[in-house]
C-alpha positions in Angstrom: -12.3 -28.7 -0.9 -9.5 -31.1 -1.0 -6.2 -30.3 0.2 -3.1 -31.9 -0.7 0.5 -31.3 0.2 2.3 -33.5 -2.4 2.8 -32.5 -5.9 2.5 -36.3 -7.1 -1.1 -35.7 -5.2 -2.1 -32.5 -6.5 -1.0 -33.3 -10.3 -3.3 -36.8 -9.9 -6.1 -34.3 -8.5 -6.1 -31.9 -11.5 -5.6 -34.8 -13.7 -9.3 -35.5 -12.7 -10.9 -32.4 -13.5 -9.1 -31.7 -17.0 -10.4 -30.5 -19.6 -12.0 -28.0 -17.4 -10.4 -24.6 -17.2 -8.2 -23.8 -13.9 -7.8 -20.6 -12.0 -4.8 -20.5 -10.0 -4.4 -18.4 -6.9 -0.7 -18.3 -5.5 -0.4 -17.0 -1.7 1.6 -17.0 1.3 -1.3 -17.5 3.5 -2.4 -15.6 6.6 -5.5 -14.8 4.1 -7.5 -11.7 4.0 -10.2 -10.2 1.9 -7.9 -9.3 -0.8 -6.9 -13.0 -1.4 -10.3 -13.8 -0.9 -11.4 -11.6 -3.6 -8.9 -13.2 -6.2 -10.8 -16.3 -5.5 -14.1 -14.7 -6.3 -12.2 -13.7 -9.4 -11.2 -16.8 -10.3 -14.7 -18.6 -9.8 -16.4 -16.1 -12.2 -13.5 -17.0 -14.9 -12.6 -20.8 -14.2 -14.5 -24.1 -13.5 -11.7 -25.1 -11.1 -10.0 -23.0 -8.4 -6.7 -24.1 -6.9 -5.2 -21.9 -3.8 -1.8 -22.4 -3.0 -0.2 -21.8 0.5 3.4 -21.4 0.7 5.8 -19.1 2.7 8.5 -18.8 0.0 11.8 -18.8 1.7 13.5 -17.7 -1.7 12.1 -14.1 -1.6 13.0 -13.4 1.7 16.2 -11.5 2.5 18.5 -12.5 5.2 17.2 -9.8 7.7 13.7 -10.2 6.8 10.5 -11.5 8.8 10.7 -15.3 7.2 10.7 -16.8 10.7 7.9 -14.9 12.0 5.6 -14.4 9.1 2.1 -15.0 10.3 1.0 -18.6 9.6 -2.2 -20.6 10.5 -3.1 -23.1 8.0 -6.3 -24.4 10.1 -7.6 -20.9 10.0 -6.7 -20.1 6.0 -8.3 -23.8 5.4 -11.6 -22.8 6.7 -11.6 -19.6 4.7 -10.6 -20.9 1.7 -13.3 -23.7 1.9 -16.0 -21.1 3.0 -15.0 -18.8 -0.4 -15.3 -21.7 -2.7 -11.7 -23.3 -3.3 -11.7 -26.6 -4.7 -8.2 -27.6 -4.4 -5.9 -26.2 -1.6 -2.1 -27.1 -2.2 0.1 -26.6 0.9 3.3 -28.2 0.3 6.6 -28.0 2.5 9.7 -26.2 1.7 11.2 -29.7 1.0 8.7 -30.4 -1.6 9.0 -27.4 -3.4 12.8 -27.6 -3.1 14.1 -31.1 -2.6 18.1 -31.3 -2.0 20.1 -30.7 -4.9 17.8 -27.9 -6.5 20.1 -25.8 -8.5 18.0 -24.0 -10.8 16.7 -20.3 -10.5 14.3 -18.1 -12.8 15.4 -14.3 -13.4 13.9 -11.6 -15.2 15.8 -8.7 -15.6 15.6 -4.8 -15.8 12.3 -4.3 -14.6 13.4 -6.4 -11.4 16.3 -3.9 -10.6 14.0 -0.9 -9.1 11.3 -0.2 -6.6 11.1 -3.3 -4.4 13.9 -5.1 -6.7 16.4 -2.3 -5.4 15.7 -2.1 -1.7 15.1 -6.3 -1.4 18.0 -7.9 -3.6 17.0 -11.3 -4.9 13.3 -10.7 -4.0 12.3 -11.2 -7.4 14.3 -14.1 -8.5 12.7 -15.7 -5.4 9.4 -14.9 -6.5 9.8 -15.8 -10.4 11.3 -19.1 -9.2 8.3 -20.1 -7.2 5.8 -18.8 -9.5 7.3 -20.4 -12.3 7.4 -23.7 -10.4 3.9 -23.6 -9.4 2.6 -22.8 -12.9 4.8 -26.1 -14.0 3.1 -27.9 -11.5 -0.6 -26.9 -11.8 -0.5 -25.8 -15.5 -3.3 -23.3 -15.1 -5.4 -21.6 -17.6 -5.8 -18.4 -15.5 -3.4 -17.0 -12.6 -4.8 -14.3 -10.4 -2.6 -11.7 -8.7 -3.4 -8.7 -6.7 -2.5 -5.2 -8.1 -1.1 -4.3 -4.5 2.2 -5.5 -5.4 2.2 -4.4 -9.0 5.6 -4.9 -9.6 5.2 -8.6 -8.9 2.3 -8.3 -11.5 4.7 -6.9 -14.2 7.3 -9.4 -13.6 5.4 -12.3 -13.4 3.5 -11.1 -17.0 7.0 -10.6 -18.3 8.1 -14.0 -17.5 5.1 -15.7 -18.7 5.4 -13.9 -22.2 9.2 -14.4 -22.4 8.9 -18.4 -21.7 5.5 -18.8 -23.8 3.8 -19.9 -21.2 -0.1 -20.6 -22.0 -1.3 -18.5 -18.9 -3.2 -15.6 -18.9 -2.4 -13.6 -16.1 -5.2 -11.5 -14.3 -4.3 -8.6 -12.3 -7.2 -7.7 -9.8 -8.0 -4.5 -7.9 -6.2 -3.7 -4.3 -8.8 -4.3 -1.5 -8.7 -1.4 1.0 -10.0 -1.1 4.6 -12.8 1.1 5.3 -10.4 3.6 6.1 -8.0 3.0 3.2 -5.3 0.9 4.5 -4.4 -1.6 1.7 -5.4 -5.1 2.9 -1.9 -7.1 3.8 -0.5 -10.0 5.9 1.7 -7.9 7.4 -0.7 -5.5 8.8 -1.1 -7.7 11.8 2.3 -6.7 13.2 1.2 -2.8 13.5 0.8 -1.5 16.9 -2.5 0.5 16.9 -0.4 3.7 16.7 1.4 2.5 13.7 -1.8 0.9 12.1 -3.2 5.0 12.7 -0.4 6.3 11.4 0.0 4.3 8.2 -3.1 5.5 7.0 -0.7 8.3 5.4 -0.1 5.9 2.4 -3.3 6.1 1.0 -3.8 9.7 1.7 -0.5 10.6 0.1 -1.8 8.6 -3.0 -5.2 10.6 -3.2 -3.1 13.8 -2.9 -1.4 12.9 -6.2 -4.7 11.4 -7.4 -6.1 15.0 -6.6 -3.1 16.8 -8.3 -2.6 14.9 -11.5 -6.6 15.4 -11.9 -6.2 19.6 -11.8 -3.5 18.8 -14.5 0.0 18.1 -12.7 2.4 16.3 -14.9 5.9 16.9 -13.5 6.8 13.8 -11.6 9.3 15.5 -9.1 6.5 18.1 -7.8 4.4 15.0 -7.5 7.3 12.8 -5.7 7.7 16.1 -3.4 4.1 16.5 -2.4 3.8 12.7 -1.7 7.1 12.8 0.6 5.6 16.1 2.4 2.1 14.3 3.3 4.3 11.0 4.4 6.6 13.3 6.5 3.2 14.3 8.5 3.8 10.8 10.1 6.6 10.8 12.6 6.5 6.8 12.8 7.1 6.5 8.7 10.1 5.9 7.3 10.3 6.0 3.5 12.1 3.3 1.7 11.2 4.4 -1.7 8.7 6.9 -3.7 8.5 6.0 -7.3 6.6 7.4 -10.3 7.2 5.0 -13.4 5.8 3.7 -16.7 3.6 0.8 -16.5 4.2 -2.3 -17.1 7.7 -1.4 -18.3 8.6 0.5 -14.9 10.8 3.1 -16.5 11.5 6.3 -15.0 9.8 9.4 -15.9 10.0 13.2 -15.9 6.3 13.8 -17.1 3.3 11.6 -16.6 2.1 10.4 -20.1 0.4 7.1 -20.8 -0.1 4.4 -18.1 2.0 5.1 -14.9 2.3 3.7 -11.3 2.7 5.7 -8.2 4.5 2.9 -5.7 5.5 3.6 -2.0 7.1 1.5 0.3 7.3 2.9 3.6 8.3 1.3 7.0 6.5 1.8 10.4 8.7 0.2 13.1 9.5 -3.2 11.8 6.6 -3.5 9.3 7.3 -2.3 5.6 4.6 -1.6 4.0 3.5 -1.1 0.1 0.7 1.0 -1.7 0.3 2.2 -5.3 -2.2 3.8 -7.5 -2.3 3.2 -11.4 -2.6 6.4 -13.5 -3.8 7.4 -16.9 -2.1 10.4 -18.0 -1.9 12.2 -21.5 -1.9 15.9 -22.6 -5.9 15.5 -23.2 -7.0 14.0 -20.3 -6.1 12.5 -16.8 -7.8 9.5 -15.5 -6.7 8.3 -12.1 -8.0 5.9 -9.8 -7.1 4.2 -6.7 -7.1 0.3 -7.5 
């Protein structure tokens, strides 16, 4: 594995491997099996796999955990190399945002609900850094985990709107054996918070069961989710949303492709989770992703 920290060096490394296909896995580091599953998919799909590790300050709000976000580049490098990453890009903030930077990339509408409502400016930070990384690396494929399904929808919209010649590949959520979705932020949880956080996957399984039995009313489903989450005394609900996907339009009744998305705080740790549903009058096929 080759590790580079400058854009010039990265482009020089990539010039040597083209015209082989390039798969790109963007991350903020502190790697877990979810990130590494993206590498596995990239290796199945592309000839060369590039991973970036960059804790992007633009997507953190003023009261969020930028300074304390977990970082361990030596550990991450070992994991990336062991899984087969070919090039690891580890830039500084100054490399990605040199003095005088004045350009942001913004996607409208689908960024205004869910995490966009509770984290103003977050998705402008995401789309700006992803657009820069796409422009630097020029991958054929980019791999994103569906745990942040809104982010996937936003990036896909940006790629379509800006005619970027990149295929965005959504990949399933990876979970612990007990159902908790893997996240770098899970390290913040106390043992009791970690135990109570299992209420998220339990609430999503409840919705899955209700839809499987024919329930289509969004308000009834939302109420059922809220009731399950409130069984956890440490849980503080940020949002419970049931929307179309990927358009993220509000719904009164389930139809077509839908997402059930949650954001819940346990102490100072904010966790997100979701399931995707396909619901029609004729059938309901539900899957935890």
